[in-house]
N, C-alpha and C positions, 0 to 999 in steps of 0.2 A: 253138147258133150255126149260121148257114147258110153258103153259099158253100164248103162243104167244110172250113171252119176248125174246129180243135179247140177245146175249152174251155180258157181260161187256167188254168194250174197255178201257184198261189202258191209251191209248192216249187221250181219252175224259177227263179222270180224271186229267191227267197231264196238259191239256189245261186249265181246271178249276183252278188247283193249280197255274199255271203261273199268273193268274189274282187275286187270292184270298188267296195266302199263308199268314199265320200268320207271323208277324215280331217277332222273338224271339231272345234273346241275344246270344244263342248258335247256331243259324241257319245261313247258307249261303243262300241268296235269290236265287230263281230259275233263271237259266240263267247265274249265276256267272261263271267266267272263272276258278275258283279254287274250290276244294272241302273243306268241313269243316275240321277243326283241330280235329284229333282223340281225343286229350286230352279234348277239350271242349265238344265233343259229348259224350265221356265216362262219364265225370263229370255230365253233364246234365241228362243223362239216369239213372245213379245211383240215383241222387236226385229225379227224376220223378217217381221212383218205388213207387206206391201206394200213390203218393202225387200230388197235383194239380199244374198246371203251375203257377197260381198267387202266390202260396206259395213258389215255388222254385225260382222264378226270383230273389228276393233280396239275397237269400243265394248263388245262383250261381254267382252273380255279386260280392259279398263280397269275396267268395273263389277265384275267378279269380283275383281280385285286390291283395289279400294277397299272393296267390300261383299261379302265372301266367302260370306255366308249371308243368309237372309231376315231374321233378327233385326238384323243390321248394316244392311241396307237400310231396314228399318222405322224405325230410330233416326236415319237421316240427315235433314239439313235439306232442306226442299223445294227451296230455291234451289240447293243443291249438286247435287242429282239432276237438276234441270232444266238446269243449266249443263253437266253431264256428258253429257246427252242432246242438247245443241245440235248441230244439223247432221244429225241422224238423221231429222228430220221427223215428221209426224203426232204432234204433241206431247200429244194426249189420252192416248196410250199411256203416256207418262211419268207423267202425273197418276194414271192408273189403276194403274200399276205400284206407286206408293207406297201408294195406298189398299189394294191387294191385299196387299202386304207387311205392312201394319199389321194387317189382319184376321187373316192367317195367324199372325203373331208374337204378336198380342195376344189374339185370341179362340180360336185353335186350337192354342195352345201351340207354335207354330213348325212344325207338321206340316201338309202339304198334304193335302186329301182325296184318297182313292185311287180315286174313281170319277168318271166324266165328269159325272154328275148333281151330285155334290158340288162339283166344280171349277167348273161353270157358275154356281154361286151366288156366286162370288167376283167382285169388281169387275174389269172389263176382260177377262174370260175368256168367249169365245163358244164355239159348238159345235166349231169347228175346233181351237182351242187346248186346250179340254177334252179332246177326243179324242186329241190328240197327247200331252199329259201322261199321260193315263190309259194309253195304249198303250205309250209309250216308257219312262216311269218306273215304271209299276205292272203292266205286262203284261196289261192289259185288252184284249180283242178289239174295240176301237172303230175305226170307220172314220175315217180322217184324210184330209180332202179339201181340198187347196190348189189353186192354179192349175195346178201341174205334174200333180197327180193327175187333175184334170178333163180335161186334155189327153190323158193316157194313156187314160182311160175313153172319151172321145169317139172316139178312133181305134180302140181295141180293139173297140168295139161299133159303130163307124161311126154315131154319133149325129148326125143331120142337123138336129135342132131347134136354132134359134139360142139363144145365151145372152141373158139370164139364165134363160130358161124351161127350158133343158136341165139346169140345176144339180140338180134333184130326181132326174132319171134318172141322172145321173153319180154322185150320192151313193148311190143305191140299188144301182147296179152295184158301186161301191167297197165298200159294206157287205157285199154278198153274197160278195165275194172275200176279205174279211178272215179270216184263219185263227185258230183258237184257239191254235195253237202259234206262238210268236215273233211276236206281233202288233206289237210295237214295232219289231223289225227289218224286218218286212214293210212297215209304214207308211213307214219311212225308205227302204226299197228302191224303193217306187213313186215317192216324191219324187225319189230319185236318178235313176231311170229317166227321168223327165220332164225333169230338169235337165241330163242328160248325153247321153242317147240320143234320146228322144222329144221333141226340142226344137221350139220354135215354127216355125223355118224349117229346111229340109233335115234332117229326122229321119234318123238313121243306121239305117234299117230292117234293113240287112244284118247288123248285129251285135246286134240286139235279142233278148233272151231270149224275148220274146213275139211274135216275128215270125210264127210259124205260126198262132196263134189270132187275129191282128189282122185284123179285117174291113176296115178302111180300107186297109191295105196290100194285101189281096187284091183290093179293088175299085179301087185306085189313087186313093183320095180322101183319103189322109193329109194332103196339103197343104191340104185344105179343111176340116179338122176341128181344133178345134171351130169352129162357125160363130159369128162374133162378133156382138154386138149392133150395131144401126145406130149409127154415130157421131153424137154431138150436138156442135154447135159450142160452144166455151167462150166465155162473155162476158169482156170486159176491164173491170177496175175500175181506178180511178185514185185516187191519194192523194198526200199530202205527208209527208215525214219530215224532222224538224228535228234536225240534229246540232250540238249546241252544245259548245264546248270552253272550259272556264274557264281563266283565266290560270295557275292552279296545275297544269294538266295533267289535271284531272278532267273527265269527260264528263257531260253531262246525259242521264240514262237513266231509264226507268220500267219497272216490271214490269206486263205486260199483265194484264187481268182473268183470273181463274181459268177462267171459262167462255168459250168461243169459240175462234176460230182463234188459234194460238200462245199459248193460255191459260197463264198463269203464267210465261211466258218473258220474259227481259230484252229490251228493245228501245228504239227511239227514240220520243219523243213525236211525235205526228203527227195528221193529220186522219183522218176516217172514210174507208173505202175504198168508193167508189161508182162506178156506171157513168157518171155525169156528171162535170162539172168539179168538182174538190175545192174545198172552202172552206178558206181559210187559217185555221190554228189554232195560232199560235206559242205555245210553252209559257213564254216569258219575253220581256220587252222587250229587243230587240237589233236590230242592223242585219243582219237575215237576208238572205242573198244566195243566188241559185241557183248550185248547184255546177257547172252546165253539162252534167250527164248524168243520165239516169234509171236507177234500180235496177229491173230487170225480173225477174219471177219467175213461175213457173207453179205453181199449186196444183191439187189434184184437180179442182176444179169451175170454176176461173176463172184468167185471166191477170191479173197485177197490174203496174201501172206507177207507180212512186213518183218524184215530183219530190224532189230532195234540196236542202234549204236548210241553209246553214252559217252559223255566227257564232262570233266570239270573245266570251266573256262575262267580265265583271269579277268579282272576289271578292265584291263586294257584291250580285251578282245574286240575286234572289229569285223563282225560277220558280213558276208557278202549277201546274205538273205536273212530276212526276219529282223526281229528286235527283241531286246530283253524286257520281260514283263513279269509281274506277279501272276501266279496261276491259281485259279480255282478250278480243279479238275471237272467240276460239274458244268463248266462253260464249254467243255470240249465235246465234239460228237463222239459217239460210242467207240469207234475204231481208234480215235486218238486217246481216249481214256484208257483203252487197253494198252497202248504204248506206254502211257504214264505209269500204269500199274506194274509194268515190267521194269521201266527205267528207274523209278524212284528208289526201290530197294537196291538195285545194282549200284547206284551212285552213293547211297548211304554206306555200303560195304566196300566201296572201291578203296 
């Protein structure tokens, strides 16, 4: 390294981690005599994809209480797992979670592969998740590169190339630093460093265990690293959601197709989501009325604005789509909960 900086020492980071490791429900503390349970590591890593630690904690604990091992999860009903996942977002993860659990429980005798290569062959497990499980649960010296690690590498080596092009360089740097000894603790240490010290804004360089070898700190560019990709504007799509309440208190709901956005999740019958004016698509003959508010939600690639239509339906109603069911709003994905929050008061005061 240049600018008089020393080379990063993984041992220094591990010594910091031994004192400052975050206590997380899926983590084995540093210095423990046993490694982490592969099932717990896998479950937590799938949940943590594009989701924060505080958001994941209660879901992880509920899943572990309900399905304590991979065999229990594999035997669960799809609808139960999707309902338990509701609100966590990125629902393809839940579908792949079940697929993976059933492969491990059914074809692999309940035992996860102990190499990154073997793990990558499982549904829903990509390079990052495979590396994390291999390192943390099996002690393999695999690089584990999430957003926190990318930020640490970008600053440590003052990588000026913008994302996503810089990802290959960041991964190569991370791989070169990964030690043979304690690779699982090291992987978690780098992630903790990014989450608690080398944060996106106002990094605490003064207390960082790698402040001396950090090129960005030496050059004063830490606030500029990593260089983000140019932002693209998100389009807005429009749709209609129909919230029908039958006179016996059951709601008209449908399960969305397995493939596609919110696949396999419970929701309201509705129109297609398009960038133009949505076409009316009522699921049953009724006096549908506008609820007077839109349900707005932002997905990764677009904004969504849903008009909410409501109607009281008789016991004799024969819907063309969906079925009448009791409703626990917590079983709905977030955007569908927003529809319910608008529809329920409108129906009470209709």
